[in-house]
N, C-alpha and C positions, 0 to 999 in steps of 0.2 A: 547577353550577345556580344557586347562590346568586349568582355573579357575574353570571350572565345576568339573574336577577331585579333585581339592582342597576342593571345597564345599562337595563333596561326602565323602571324608575322614573326614571333619569336622562333617558332620551329623552322620556318623557311629560312631564316637568317642564320640559323644554328647548323643547318645541314649543308655543308659545302662539298661538292663532288670531288675535291682534290684530297679529302682525308683518306689516309692510307688504311688498308685492312690489317687487323690485328691477328695475331697467332691465337688459336683456340685455347681456352683456359684448361686448367686441369679439372678433372672430374670432382664434383662436390657431392654431398649427401643427397640422396634422391628422394623426392616428394612426389606423390601421384599427381599433384596439381601443377608440377613444374612445366615450363614451356619447353617445346621442341626447338625454339629458337637457338641458333649456335650461340655458344658462350661468349664469343668475341663481340657479340652485339649487346650483351648484358654487362660486360665488364669494362674497365678502363675509364677512369674519370676524365682524362683529357682527350679522349678519342671520340669518334663518331658514335660508337657503341655507348659510351658514358653519357654523351648528350641525349641520346635516344632514351636511355633508361631513366635519367633524371627528369626529362621532360613527361615521360609516362607516369613516373611517381608524382610530378607536379598536378598533372591532370587528375590522377586518381584521388589526391588528397584534397585539392582545392574545390573541385567540382562534384557534382552528382555522378553515380555510375554511368548514366547514359552519356554525359559530356566527356567522361573519362574515356569512353569508347570511342567517341568521335575524334578525341585527341590522339588516341593510339592509331586510328586509321589514318589520320592526317600525317602522323610521323611515318607510317608504313608506305603511304603513297608518295612521299617526298624523298625517301631513302634510295639511294643508288644500289642498296644491297637487296632490299626486300621489294618484291613487286607483287601486289595484290592480284587476285584473279579476276578476270573479266566475266563475271557471271551474269546472265539476264536477271533482271529485277525480281521476276517470278521465281527464280531458283535461289535467291539469296536467303540465308537463314535469318531469322528475326531475333537473334540473340542480343543485338543492342538494346532492345526494349527489355530484356530481362536482366541486363547488367553482368552477364556472363563474360563479356568482352572477349568472345572468341573471334579471332580473326584468321580466316584460311587464306593463306598466300600460296602463290604459284611457285615453281621451281626457278631458282635464280642462278645465273652463270657465276660459278665461283672457281677458284684455283684450288689445287689439291691441298694446300696447306690449310685452307679455312674449313675442310670437311673431314679432318683427322678424327676428331672426336665421335663423328657417326660412322666412319669407316665405309663411306659409299663413294661411288664414282665422283668425278669432279663437276658433273653437271647436276648433282643432286644436293640440295640443301632444304630441308623441311623447316617452314616457318609458321609457327602458330602462337600468336600473341595472346597471353592471359593476364589479367591484373597482377601486379606485385604483392597483392594481399587477396585474401579469400573473402568472397561476398556469399556466404552460404544461404543467407536469408532473403536475398534479393534475386536469386536466380530463377525462381519459378515463374513460368510463363502463365499468362491469363487463359483460362479455358476458353476455346473459340464458342462463339454463340451458336455456330451451326452443329456443334458437337451433339450427337444424339444423347438424350437423357437416359439414365438408368432405367426408368419406368418404361420408356419406349423400346429400349434394347431387349429387356425382358420378354417383349412380345414378339420377337424375331422368330420366323419360321422358314424352312427350306423353301426357296423360290425357283431354284434351278439346279440341274445336275447334268453333268456332261462326263460320259464314259469312253469317248471315243479318241481322246487325245493321245493315248500311248497303246502300243501292241497288246492285244489280248493274249498272245502266245506266252509272254512273259509279263504277267500282270503286276501292277504296282506302281504308284506315284510315290516317289521317296522323298520329295523336297518341293517346295514352292516358294514363290516370292511375287509381290506386287511392284509394279513400276511407281516409285515415290511421287513422281510428277503427274501420273495418269493411272490411277489405281484400276482402271477398266483393262489395262494390260497385265495379263497373268503369265507368269513364267513357271514351268514345271520341269523336273527332272524324273526320268522313270528307270525301271529295272530293264527296259528294252534298250537302254543305253543312249536314249535320245533326249534331247532338250526341246521343249516345245513352248511357243509363245502363242497365247490365246487372247482374243478380243472379247471381253465379257459383254460389251455393248452390242457388237455385231454377232455374237455367238459363232465365232468361226476362228480357225487356226491361221495365224499369221505367218508363222515359219516352223518347220521342223528341222533342228539342226543335228546333224549326225557326224560322229568323229571319234567318240569315246569308244574304247573297246571293252569297257566293263560299265555296270550300272552307274547312274549319275545320283550322287548323294547330297550335293549342295549346289544351290543356284542363287544368283543375284542379279537384280535388274539395275542397271546404272540409272540414277535419277535424272540426268540431263542429256543423255546421249542414247542413240539407238543401239546400244551395246549391252550385252549380257554376258555373265560369267558362270562357268560350271566346274564342279570338281567331282573326282571319281576314285574308286579304288585302283584305277589303272595307273595311279600316282601322278596324274597330270591335272593341270588347270587350264581350261581353255576360255579364250576370249572371242565372242561371236558378234558379227555384224548382223543385227536383225533385218536391216533393209537388204543387204547383200545375201543373207542366208547362209553364210559361210564363216568358217573359223579364221580369224585374222591374227591370232597368236595363241602359241602353246607355251605355258609356264611350267618348266620342270623343276620344281622346288624341292620335291621330296622323293625318297626311294621306297615308300610304302603308301598304303591307302591314304588319300587326302580325307581327313574327317571333318574339317570346319573351313569356313570361308566368311570373310567379312571386308567390306569396302571401306577405305579410309575416307574421313570427311571431305578431303579435297577431290575425291573422285578419280585420283590418279594411281592409288596403289592398293594392293590386296594383301590382307593378312590370311595366312593359311595355317592349319595344324595337321598333324599326320600321326599315323601309327608308328612312324620312324622315330617318334619322341621329340620332333623339332616343330617350332613354329617358324614361319618365313614371312618376309616382308619384300613384295615384289612389285616392280614397275610394269603397269598393265600396257604402256605403249611399246615398250622394247621386250617385255618378257623376261627381263633381267632380275634375278634374285638379288636384292640389295643387301640383305642380311638374313642369317639363319641361326636360330639359337635353340639350345636344349638345357634342361635342368640335368646335369650329369649326375647329381647327387640322388635325384628321384629315380631316374632310369625307367621311366613308365611312359606308355603310349598316351597321346593327347586325343581326345575325343571330340572336342568342339572348341570355337574360338569366336570372339566377339569384340569389336571396338567399342569403347566408351564413346558417347556422342561428341566429345571434345576432340577425340583422335590423339590424345596425349597418352592414354593408358588403354589397356585392353585386358580381357580376361580369357583363360582357357580352362577347359576341364579335363580331367585326367581319368584313366581307367582305374585308378585306385581311390577314387571318391573325392579328390581334392579339386578346389577351384583356386587358381592362381591369378593374381593381379600383376601385370607387368607394366613398366615404364618403357615406352618405345624408344625414346632417344638413348637412354642408358643401357637398353636391352637387359634390364635387371628385373628380377622378381622382388616386388616391393610389398605384397601382402599375400596371405594365404588364408582361405576360408575352410576349415575342416567342418564336418558335421554330417555329411551324407555317408551312406553305408554301402554304396553301390557305385558303378561307373556312372559318371556325370554324362547325361545325354543332351542337355541343352542349357544355354544361359542367355540372358537378355538384359540389357540395361534399359532403365527408364529414360525417356527423353530429358528430363530435367538433370540426369546424371546423378541423382540421389541414390537410386535403388538398383539393386541387382537381383534379379530372379534366376533361380538354378533349378534343374530338375535332374533326377538320377533314377537308377534302377533300384530304388528303395521305396517307391510309391509315394513320394513326397515332393513338394515344391517349397524351396526356402527363399525368404525374402532377407536380403542384407543391406544394411545401411552403410553406405560408403563413406560417410563423414565419421561415423563412430567405429567403423570397421567390425561390425557384429551382426549376428543373426537376430532379427527382431520378430520374426513371424515364420512359423512352420505350417504349411497347409498339408494336413494328412489326408492322403486320398484312399480310395478303396483298396483293399488287399490286392496285390498282383496288378495294380493299375500301372500301366506303362506310359511314362511322360516322353513324348518324342519331339514336341515343338513348344516353345514359349515365346510370347510376342507381346509387347505393350502397344497400344494405339499411339498415333503421333502426337496426341496431347498428354500422354502418360496418366490418363484417367483410368483406363481399363487394362486388365491382363487376361490374355487368353491362353489356355492351356490345351494342347492337342496330344492325343495318345489314345487310350482305351476308349474315350469319348471326346467331347469338346465342352470345355467349361470356361466361362468369363466371370472374372472377379473384378469388382470396383476397387480401386486403388485407395489406400488409407484405412478404409473399413475392412477391406480384404474379405468382403462377403460375396457369395456366389449370386450372380444376376441371372445366369441362363445355363442350360445344360442341353446338349444335342447328342443323340446316339443314332444318327441317320445312316453313318457309314456301316458297312458290314464287315469292315476290316479295320486295323489300326489306322489312326489319323496320323499322318506323317508331317503335315504342314497346316498352319492356320495363320491368317492375316487379316487385319482390319482394312476396310475401304477408307476413302478420305472421310474424315470427321465421324468415323465409325457408322457410316450410312449403310454398310453392309459388312457382313463377315463371310470370308471364304475359307475353305478347307479342301484338302486333298488327303487320299488314303491309299492303302494297299488294295482296296476293292477297284482301283483303277478310275475312281471317279472324282471329278472336281466339282464342288458344290458351293451355292451360294445362299446366304440367309438375309433376310431383311423383312421390313414390315409388309 
């Protein structure tokens, strides 16, 4: 404790507000674990950035990972450049206990010269602090005591089914998401062009959101705000207020069908993929597209997109069976995972960031180790099985597969825990409740179903 106090005094005395801002450094080789922090904060031995970086290194080398995290937070909170987010305690991630040192920072006011490397407007700088070295064996989180055990999960049965959320004239629920902070709130997108917010506990519709001109194929519930997002083949992304029941922003990032949607860890930015072959990174407050990138050499449509839990890298699936990993800050493709033999339909990262699950139109689910960049497990499904949805539970203990039916696997063993065939059509969305206390699914039979003991 006394050493920590000494370090606090050292940090405060070292960070003087009169220090001038540096020019951004030139690009350097990309690593998937690199920070999105501007290069000027990482370089320059006699600058504020140099002091910050050396003190971060000092904390990391001298103390335990948890104290290293606290040291980095201290630096960030006293820096005139980096301002941490003011999130409620209940919404803060527990990464400090895992040693991952993920620090999510808000947007800082910067001048144009300090944002050249990210090529964004002057008010945008993305700040995510990670350790200057990897801690692969210390990242795993402790499994919550409240998490449902595999033997209990295997006893789950359908306990509720709701078929009146979307229009019967154009049947089909095409996507689903649960509110991370209250999994009783369910979000669905339908073939009827509508977005619906449903309360599982009260068993009633909270809001029906209309505005898309074509079917809704992707939806996301914001973790801490009464805001939801939707995407459609009408080439738009819409931001909705649940309480107001209206569209507050339309993001026009693409010129063709939007095929994937993922929310950044800060809760302020959206990643989207499209048949126009581009992925885009957009500001949800302004609707402004901050960057838009395509792989010109590949020249193929993107079918899905998902952020890694750290928000530093993300994955996209393609129509020619490829999975591509991208570095957000550098906007470069840093890894490719070949192996599927059909268009990629869904991808999902485990919460600890180690694993990537992918599904495609080849009746298989593949598991990839992001530390070794290789496929370590392939789950061969029934012939003509269609994979439409993949999701890990919040603890990373279970993986659910939705498609021709619903299957849940226990991670590491990758053995099947349960199998449901209650839907009369394709299952298009599947999700776990808090601590896997229930499982939810939606499908082309227009029904939303819940499973538990």
